[in-house]
C-alpha positions in Angstrom: 0.0 0.1 -0.2 1.1 3.7 -0.9 1.7 6.0 1.8 -1.5 8.0 2.4 -0.6 11.7 1.8 -2.5 14.0 4.8 -2.8 17.6 5.1 -3.0 18.8 8.5 -4.6 21.9 9.0 -3.8 24.5 11.5 -0.6 22.7 12.1 0.5 25.2 14.9 -2.6 24.5 16.9 -3.0 22.1 19.8 -4.9 20.2 17.9 -3.2 19.9 14.8 0.4 18.9 16.7 -2.0 16.5 18.5 -3.0 14.6 15.1 0.8 14.8 14.0 1.5 13.0 17.7 -1.0 10.4 16.7 0.3 9.5 12.8 3.7 8.9 15.1 2.3 5.5 15.7 1.8 4.5 12.0 4.5 7.0 10.8 5.6 4.4 7.6 2.0 4.4 6.0 1.7 8.2 5.9 3.1 11.6 4.3 2.2 14.4 6.5 2.1 17.6 4.9 1.9 20.4 7.4 -0.8 23.8 6.7 -0.8 26.8 8.4 0.0 30.7 8.0 3.0 30.6 10.5 6.4 29.6 9.3 7.0 28.8 13.0 4.3 26.5 13.5 5.8 24.0 16.1 4.5 21.3 14.2 5.3 22.0 11.1 8.7 20.3 12.1 7.3 17.2 12.9 5.6 16.7 9.1 7.1 15.6 6.2 6.7 19.0 4.8 4.5 21.9 5.2 3.0 24.7 3.1 2.0 28.4 3.9 -1.1 29.5 2.8 -3.9 32.1 3.8 -5.4 32.7 6.7 -8.7 30.8 7.1 -11.0 33.9 7.4 -9.1 35.2 3.8 -11.2 35.0 0.7 -8.8 33.4 -0.8 -8.2 30.5 1.4 -9.9 27.6 -0.7 -8.4 28.8 -3.8 -5.2 28.7 -2.4 -5.7 25.3 -0.2 -7.1 23.4 -3.3 -3.7 24.3 -5.4 -1.9 23.0 -2.8 -3.8 19.9 -2.6 -2.9 19.3 -6.0 0.1 20.1 -5.7 1.4 17.9 -2.7 -1.8 15.5 -3.8 -3.2 15.4 -0.5 -5.9 12.7 0.0 -6.7 13.4 3.4 -7.8 16.8 4.7 -7.7 16.8 8.9 -9.0 20.2 10.3 -7.4 21.5 13.4 -9.6 24.9 14.3 -13.4 25.2 14.5 -13.9 28.1 12.1 -11.5 26.1 9.6 -13.6 22.8 9.9 -16.9 24.5 9.1 -15.3 26.2 6.2 -13.8 22.8 5.3 -17.1 20.8 5.6 -18.8 23.7 3.6 -16.5 22.7 0.9 -16.4 19.7 1.0 -17.6 18.8 -2.4 -15.0 21.1 -4.3 -12.7 19.6 -2.4 -13.4 15.6 -2.6 -13.5 16.5 -6.8 -9.9 17.2 -6.5 -9.4 14.5 -4.4 -9.3 15.3 -0.9 -11.1 14.2 1.5 -12.3 16.2 4.3 -12.4 14.3 7.7 -15.5 15.7 9.0 -19.0 15.6 9.5 -21.8 17.0 7.4 -21.7 21.5 7.2 -25.0 20.9 8.7 -24.0 19.2 11.9 -20.6 21.1 12.4 -22.8 24.4 12.4 -25.4 23.0 14.7 -22.6 22.0 16.9 -21.1 25.6 17.1 -24.8 27.1 18.3 -25.0 26.1 22.2 -28.1 28.0 22.6 -29.6 25.1 20.5 -28.3 21.7 21.7 -31.1 20.1 23.4 -33.3 21.7 20.5 -31.3 20.2 18.0 -29.8 17.6 19.6 -33.8 16.6 21.2 -33.0 12.9 22.1 -30.7 14.0 24.6 -32.2 17.4 25.3 -32.2 16.2 29.4 -28.2 15.6 29.4 -27.6 19.3 28.0 -26.9 22.3 30.8 -30.2 24.5 30.7 -30.1 27.7 28.2 -32.0 30.6 29.3 -33.2 33.8 27.6 -32.0 37.0 29.0 -35.8 38.0 29.8 -36.6 34.7 31.7 -33.4 34.2 34.3 -34.8 35.1 37.8 -32.4 36.0 41.1 -33.4 32.7 42.0 -31.4 30.5 39.2 -28.1 32.5 39.7 -25.5 31.8 39.1 -25.1 31.5 35.5 -22.6 31.5 33.0 -22.4 33.7 30.2 -20.7 32.5 26.8 -20.4 33.7 23.3 -22.8 31.8 20.9 -20.5 30.6 18.6 -17.4 30.8 21.3 -15.0 28.1 21.4 -12.3 27.1 23.4 -13.9 28.4 26.5 -13.1 32.3 24.9 -15.0 35.0 26.3 -17.4 33.7 28.8 -18.0 35.1 32.5 -19.9 34.3 35.7 -23.1 36.1 36.3 -24.1 36.0 40.2 -26.5 39.4 40.7 -28.6 41.0 38.3 -25.9 43.8 37.3 -24.1 41.4 36.1 -26.3 40.3 33.3 -26.8 43.9 32.7 -23.1 44.5 31.7 -23.6 41.4 30.0 -26.7 42.1 27.6 -24.6 45.3 26.5 -22.9 42.9 24.6 -24.9 41.1 22.2 -24.2 37.0 20.9 -24.0 35.6 24.4 -26.3 33.0 25.7 -26.9 32.2 29.4 -26.6 28.6 31.0 -26.9 26.6 34.2 -23.6 25.7 35.6 -22.4 22.5 35.9 -21.3 22.3 39.4 -18.9 19.2 40.0 -20.2 16.5 42.4 -19.7 16.9 45.8 -16.9 14.1 46.4 -15.1 15.6 43.2 -11.2 16.5 44.2 -12.0 19.5 42.5 -15.8 20.5 44.0 -14.2 22.9 47.4 -12.3 25.3 45.0 -14.4 25.4 42.3 -17.2 26.7 45.1 -14.9 29.0 46.4 -14.1 30.8 43.0 -18.2 30.3 41.9 -18.6 32.6 44.9 -16.4 35.4 43.7 -17.4 35.4 40.4 -14.6 33.2 38.4 -15.1 29.7 36.6 -12.5 28.0 37.8 -11.8 25.5 34.9 -10.2 22.2 36.9 -12.3 19.3 35.4 -14.0 17.8 32.8 -15.1 14.9 31.4 -14.1 14.8 27.9 -16.3 11.5 25.7 -14.5 10.9 22.5 -17.4 9.1 19.3 -15.9 8.0 16.2 -18.7 7.5 13.6 -18.7 5.4 10.5 -19.7 6.3 7.0 -23.5 4.9 7.8 -23.4 7.5 10.8 -23.3 4.3 13.4 -21.7 4.9 16.5 -18.3 2.2 16.5 -16.1 3.6 19.0 -15.7 5.5 22.0 -13.6 6.2 25.3 -13.9 8.8 28.0 -11.5 10.7 30.2 -11.5 12.8 33.3 -9.2 15.7 32.5 -8.0 18.0 35.2 -7.2 21.0 33.6 -5.1 24.5 34.4 -6.3 27.3 32.3 -8.9 25.4 30.6 -6.2 23.4 29.4 -5.8 19.5 30.1 -3.1 18.7 32.2 -3.5 15.4 33.7 -5.6 12.8 31.6 -7.7 9.6 33.3 -9.5 6.7 31.5 -13.2 7.5 32.7 -15.2 4.6 32.5 -17.7 5.1 29.4 -20.1 2.9 31.0 -20.9 5.6 33.5 -22.3 7.6 30.6 -24.0 4.8 28.9 -27.6 6.6 29.3 -26.1 10.0 27.4 -24.2 8.1 24.7 -27.5 6.1 23.8 -29.4 9.0 23.9 -26.6 11.3 21.6 -25.9 8.4 19.2 -29.6 8.8 17.9 -29.2 12.9 17.4 -25.7 12.2 15.5 -27.4 9.4 13.5 -30.0 11.8 12.5 -27.8 14.4 11.4 -25.2 12.2 9.8 -21.9 12.1 11.6 -19.5 11.0 10.1 -15.4 10.6 12.3 -14.6 12.4 15.7 -17.3 13.7 17.8 -16.2 15.5 20.8 -18.2 16.1 23.6 -17.8 18.1 27.4 -19.2 17.9 30.1 -19.4 17.3 33.4 -20.8 14.8 36.3 -22.9 16.5 38.7 -25.0 15.7 41.2 -27.8 15.7 38.7 -26.0 13.2 36.5 -23.9 14.2 33.7 -24.2 17.7 31.9 -23.3 18.4 28.4 -21.8 21.7 27.6 -20.2 21.5 24.4 -19.8 19.1 21.3 -16.6 19.5 18.8 -16.8 17.6 15.6 -13.3 16.9 15.3 -10.2 15.4 16.9 -8.9 17.5 19.9 -5.7 18.6 22.1 -5.5 15.2 23.7 -6.4 13.6 20.9 -2.5 11.9 20.8 -2.6 11.9 24.5 -5.7 8.9 23.9 -3.2 7.4 21.6 -0.6 6.6 23.9 -3.3 5.6 26.0 -4.2 2.9 23.2 -7.1 4.7 21.8 -5.3 6.2 18.4 -8.4 7.8 16.9 -6.9 9.4 13.7 -5.6 5.9 12.6 -8.9 4.1 12.8 -10.5 7.2 11.4 -8.2 7.0 8.4 -7.4 3.5 7.6 -10.7 2.0 8.9 -13.1 4.9 8.1 -12.1 5.9 5.2 -10.0 3.3 3.8 -12.3 0.4 5.4 -8.9 -1.6 6.2 -9.1 -3.4 9.5 -6.7 -2.5 12.5 -5.8 -2.9 15.5 -8.9 -2.5 18.2 -8.9 0.6 20.5 -8.7 0.2 24.1 -7.9 3.3 26.1 -6.2 1.6 28.7 -6.9 2.1 32.4 -3.4 1.2 33.8 -1.9 4.9 32.8 -2.9 8.3 32.9 -1.7 11.0 30.9 0.5 14.0 31.6 0.9 17.0 29.8 3.9 20.4 30.0 5.1 22.5 27.5 7.8 20.9 24.6 10.5 22.7 22.8 12.0 22.0 19.6 15.5 22.7 17.7 14.9 22.7 13.5 17.5 24.5 10.9 16.8 27.6 9.6 16.9 26.5 6.1 13.8 24.7 7.2 11.8 27.6 8.0 9.2 28.6 5.3 8.9 30.7 3.2 12.4 30.7 2.2 13.8 31.3 -0.9 14.9 27.9 -2.6 18.5 27.8 -3.5 20.2 24.8 -4.9 22.4 24.5 -1.9 23.0 25.4 0.9 25.9 25.7 3.2 26.2 23.0 5.8 28.1 21.5 8.4 28.5 17.8 7.6 29.9 14.9 9.6 30.9 12.1 7.0 32.3 8.8 7.7 33.9 6.4 5.4 36.1 9.3 4.1 38.8 7.0 3.5 37.0 5.0 0.6 37.1 5.4 -2.7 33.6 7.0 -2.9 34.0 8.7 0.3 37.1 10.6 -0.5 35.2 12.0 -3.8 32.4 12.5 -1.8 34.1 15.1 1.0 36.1 16.8 -2.1 32.8 17.6 -3.9 30.9 18.9 -0.6 33.9 20.5 0.2 34.4 22.7 -3.1 30.6 23.5 -2.6 31.5 25.2 0.7 30.1 22.8 2.7 32.0 22.4 6.1 32.7 18.6 6.1 33.9 16.6 9.5 35.3 13.3 9.6 34.4 10.4 11.9 36.7 7.6 11.5 35.5 4.1 12.8 39.1 2.9 12.9 41.9 4.3 14.9 44.2 4.1 12.5 42.5 6.4 10.1 43.1 9.2 12.8 46.4 8.7 12.9 47.1 8.4 9.4 44.7 11.2 8.5 45.0 13.7 11.5 41.9 15.2 11.2 38.7 14.7 12.9 36.6 12.4 15.2 37.6 8.6 16.4 34.2 6.4 16.8 35.8 6.5 20.6 34.8 10.3 20.2 31.6 9.4 19.8 30.6 6.9 22.4 32.7 9.3 24.9 30.7 12.1 24.3 33.0 14.0 23.3 31.5 15.3 19.8 28.4 17.5 20.3 26.5 16.1 17.3 24.4 19.4 17.8 26.9 21.4 16.3 25.9 19.7 12.3 23.8 19.8 9.7 23.9 16.7 8.2 25.7 13.2 9.0 26.7 11.0 5.9 26.8 7.4 7.7 28.6 5.9 4.6 31.5 4.3 6.6 30.6 0.4 6.8 32.1 -3.1 6.7 32.1 -4.6 3.4 30.2 -7.7 1.9 34.1 -9.5 2.5 34.7 -8.5 6.0 34.8 -10.8 8.8 31.4 -11.2 11.1 33.6 -9.2 14.1 33.9 -6.5 11.6 30.5 -6.7 10.4 29.3 -6.4 14.1 31.2 -3.8 14.6 30.0 -1.4 12.0 25.8 -2.4 13.2 26.9 -1.2 16.8 28.7 1.8 15.7 25.8 2.9 13.3 23.4 2.3 15.9 25.1 4.9 18.3 25.9 6.8 15.6 22.2 7.4 14.6 20.6 7.4 17.7 22.9 10.6 19.0 22.1 12.1 16.3 18.0 11.8 16.7 18.9 12.8 20.5 20.9 15.9 19.4 18.3 17.0 16.6 20.1 16.8 13.4 18.3 18.0 10.5 19.6 15.3 8.4 21.2 11.7 8.5 22.1 9.5 5.4 22.7 6.0 5.9 24.4 4.1 3.2 22.7 1.0 2.7 22.8 -1.8 -0.1 20.8 -3.4 -3.1 21.6 -6.7 -1.5 18.8 -6.4 1.3 16.3 -7.2 -1.4 17.8 -10.7 -1.8 17.6 -12.5 -5.5 14.4 -13.0 -8.2 14.4 -14.6 -11.3 11.9 -11.8 -12.4 11.3 -9.2 -9.6 12.6 -5.6 -10.2 12.4 -4.5 -6.8 11.1 -1.1 -5.6 11.5 0.7 -2.2 8.0 -1.2 -1.2 9.4 -4.5 -1.4 10.0 -6.9 1.5 13.8 -7.2 2.5 14.9 -10.7 2.1 18.6 -10.7 3.2 20.7 -13.6 2.1 24.7 -12.8 4.1 25.6 -11.0 7.2 26.3 -8.0 5.2 22.7 -7.5 3.6 21.4 -8.3 7.1 23.5 -6.1 8.9 22.5 -3.6 6.2 18.8 -4.1 7.4 19.4 -4.4 11.2 21.0 -0.4 10.6 17.7 0.2 8.5 15.3 -1.3 11.0 17.0 0.3 14.2 16.9 4.4 12.2 12.8 3.3 11.3 12.5 2.7 15.0 14.2 5.9 16.0 12.0 8.1 13.6 8.5 6.5 15.5 9.9 8.2 18.9 11.1 11.4 17.3 10.6 13.1 14.2 13.3 16.2 14.7 16.0 14.1 12.7 15.3 13.2 8.8 16.8 9.9 7.9 16.9 9.2 4.3 18.4 5.2 3.6 20.2 5.2 0.3 20.1 1.1 -1.3 22.8 1.5 -3.9 23.2 -0.4 -6.7 27.0 -2.5 -6.6 29.4 -0.6 -7.5 31.6 -0.6 -10.7 35.4 1.2 -10.4 38.7 0.1 -10.9 39.9 1.2 -7.6 40.0 0.9 -3.9 41.1 -2.1 -2.1 37.7 -2.9 -1.4 36.2 -3.7 -4.7 38.9 -6.3 -5.3 36.2 -8.9 -4.9 34.0 -7.3 -7.3 33.4 -9.6 -9.9 32.4 -7.0 -12.9 35.7 -5.0 -11.8 37.4 -7.6 -11.9 36.2 -8.8 -15.2 37.0 -5.5 -17.0 40.5 -5.4 -16.0 40.9 -9.0 -17.3 39.7 -7.6 -20.6 41.8 -4.4 -20.5 44.7 -7.2 -20.2 44.0 -8.9 -22.9 42.8 -12.0 -20.6 40.0 -13.9 -21.1 37.0 -14.2 -19.2 34.3 -17.0 -18.6 30.9 -16.3 -17.5 28.8 -18.7 -15.8 25.9 -16.6 -15.5 25.6 -14.7 -18.5 22.2 -14.0 -18.3 22.5 -12.6 -14.6 20.8 -9.8 -14.7 22.4 -7.1 -11.3 22.1 -3.4 -11.2 25.5 -2.3 -11.5 26.5 1.7 -11.3 29.6 3.3 -11.8 31.0 5.0 -8.5 31.0 8.0 -10.2 27.2 8.5 -9.8 27.0 6.7 -6.9 29.0 9.6 -5.6 26.8 11.9 -7.4 23.8 10.4 -5.6 24.7 10.9 -2.2 25.9 14.4 -3.1 22.7 15.1 -4.3 20.7 14.0 -1.5 23.0 15.7 0.8 22.1 19.3 -0.7 18.7 18.3 -0.4 16.2 18.2 2.1 14.3 14.6 1.8 10.4 14.6 1.8 10.2 12.1 4.8 11.2 11.9 8.3 12.4 7.7 7.1 12.5 7.9 3.3 14.1 4.7 1.5 15.3 5.3 -1.9 16.7 2.9 -4.5 20.0 4.2 -6.9 20.5 2.4 -9.6 21.1 2.4 -13.3 18.2 3.7 -15.6 18.7 0.2 -17.4 19.8 -2.9 -16.2 21.8 -5.0 -18.8 22.6 -8.8 -18.6 26.5 -10.0 -17.4 26.9 -10.8 -21.2 25.3 -8.0 -21.9 27.5 -5.6 -19.9 31.0 -7.2 -20.7 30.1 -7.3 -24.9 29.3 -3.2 -23.8 32.6 -3.2 -22.1 34.9 -5.4 -25.2 34.0 -2.9 -27.9 34.5 -0.1 -26.0 38.3 -1.5 -25.0 38.6 -2.6 -28.9 38.7 -6.2 -27.7 36.8 -9.1 -29.7 33.8 -10.9 -28.6 36.0 -14.0 -28.5 37.3 -13.3 -25.3 34.3 -13.5 -23.6 33.8 -17.6 -22.8 30.2 -19.0 -21.4 30.2 -21.6 -19.1 26.4 -21.6 -18.1 24.4 -24.5 -16.9 22.0 -25.5 -19.2 18.4 -24.1 -18.2 19.7 -22.6 -15.3 17.2 -20.0 -13.7 19.7 -17.2 -13.1 19.5 -15.3 -9.6 18.6 -11.8 -10.7 19.2 -8.4 -8.5 17.3 -5.5 -10.3 16.3 -2.3 -8.4 14.2 0.2 -9.7 15.6 4.0 -9.5 12.0 5.2 -10.7 11.4 7.3 -7.0 14.7 9.0 -7.0 14.1 10.1 -10.3 10.4 11.1 -10.1 10.6 12.3 -6.1 14.2 13.7 -6.3 14.9 14.3 -9.4 18.1 12.4 -9.5 19.3 9.5 -11.8 22.1 8.0 -13.5 24.4 9.8 -16.0 27.2 7.2 -16.6 26.7 4.3 -19.3 28.6 1.5 -19.4 31.0 2.3 -22.2 31.7 5.4 -20.1 33.0 3.4 -17.3 34.7 1.5 -19.2 36.5 4.8 -21.3 37.3 5.4 -17.3 38.6 2.2 -17.0 41.0 2.0 -19.6 42.3 5.7 -18.7 42.6 5.0 -14.9 45.1 1.8 -16.0 47.1 3.8 -19.0 45.9 2.0 -21.7 
C-alpha cells in the first residue's frame, strides 16, 4: 500500500500537533503535509513537508488550499480549528472533486455544534443531558449563578460568571451571548471545594471536565468510544485519566440517535461534567482535540482508526483505552534548522556543517572533495583509530561513544563507513554497533538530516522481480542482514522523534577501477581482465544485476545531501536507468576497449534460472530529480584511462 498523504490544517494549533503525535504510531504508512500561515508553527517541523497558506478568514483560502492539495497530492484533510472545520465542511464536495477527503461531519452538523443555545433543541433525543439555556428575559434571581458565553464561542473564550442582576445587565450590553446553568462538579469530586470557592467570587474555575470521544462510520453508526476525566489548568487538560464510558451509557445511547439522524462521520468530541444531577454536557466539537495524541498513547488512536478503518475500510487493531495509565501534559520544545523555516527562497544548496564517515574509501574521498568544493564544512568520523592517526584530522568512533562530539553542531550526517561484503563477522558486528550509536545520538541531538548508505543486497535475489522501495527485504548473507538491522533501528527511532530526517540510500553494486575494497567485485575484475587481454568466463551470462558507476554513486549521495528529504524516514534506491545482463555488459565493455567478443567465454548450466538483482530507480528520478548519468561505455573508458591503456 502506498503512503497516504495527509494534510493537517492549522498545524500550529494544539489540535494539529495532537494529530501529528497520533500519526507517529503509524509513521511509515503516511506522509504528513502541515498547512498553516505561521512559518514557525511547532507542528510543521514534525511533518514531511509543509505549506504556507492564507488564514481561513482570507477570501483566497479555499483557492490556495486547492492549489496546495493538487501540488502535494493530498488525499485526506484534517481540520485543526473550529472555524476552519466549518469552512472545510462547507467546501467538502469541492475539495473531494480534486481528490481530498475532509475528515469531517456534514456542514449542517458542524454548524449545529457551534450553536450552544440550541443544543437541546437540535439534539432533542438527549435534551435532558444538556445544561439548561435561558433567554435574558426569563432569568430570575433564584437561578443565579449562571455562566454567560458567546453563542458561537470555542475553547472557553469570552465566558463570564453572572451572580447578580448587575452582572447580567453588563453582559446584555454585548450581543451574541447565551446564558446557561453551571455544571457544578459532584460533591465528592476532588475539584468541588475549589470550584465552589471561586464561584462565589464570580470566577469560573476550569479545573475538571469529562471528555467523551465518539467515532462514527460512513453510515453514521457509532463504532468506537472512550472517555477521560481531565484535570485542567487555564482550561487546558494537564492530567488525563481514563473514565469508564459505562457511567455515561444513558447519554451515549441518546446522543448516538441524534448524531445518526444528523449524519455524523468521524470524530465527535463531547465535553461535560458529572454533577449531583447526573452527566451535564456543555460543548460538542465535531473534530479531534488537543488530547487526541495523548489518547493514542493510552491505546485509543482515533486518527489511525478514522484514516484506515473509516475511510479506507482496512481493519486495524481494536481501540482500547488502557486504564493502567494516565496521561500528563507539559510544555515541549524543539530545535529546527533555519533552512526548514518557510517562507524561504529556495536555492540549489545551502552551506552545511556535515559529518562524514567512510571518507578514506573511494566513494567517501570523492564525496568529501565535492562537498568541500561546494562550500560545505565537512568533518570526518573514523571508525578505526588507524585512520585518524594517518589523517590527523577528524574524530574517532570512541570520541562519539565517550560523548566528546557535539552532534548538535552538525546539520547533516552522511554515514558511508561500513564493513564490506567480504568482511569478517566481527567487523560487520562492529559496524552495526557503531551505526546504532551514531543514529541514536543524531536523533537525540536533533541533527536535521541523517543519510545512511545501504545496499541493494537487502532485497535478496529474484528471477523476475524488479525491486522497488516497497518490496520486502530478504537479506541472504551477514552483510545484507547487517544493513537491514541498521535500517530497522533507524526506522524505530523515527517513531520516537521526528526532529531528525533519516534517508536510507540503497546503492546498486559499484563499478570502479580501484579501491582495495572492490577487489572481490566480479564485474570490475572482469573489466580489468579484458583490459589486460585476458579471456573471461561467464558462468551466469544472462544474469541481471543493477550495476552503477562509482561517479554516479558519489553524485547521488551528494544530491541527497544538498536536498532536504520529503519524509522523516525515506528509503530510496540508487540504480542505473537500465540494467543489462552480464553478457550484454561485457560485450559493451569489450567493444569500448577495442577487444574482440571471442575473449568472452560462457560456461552456463543449461536451463539454469539466474538469480537476478535489479532495483528500480523510479522514485529517485520522479520524486527527487536524480538519475544515473554514466553509461557502461563511459565506465569502460574510465577504466582504460585509469590503468593507462
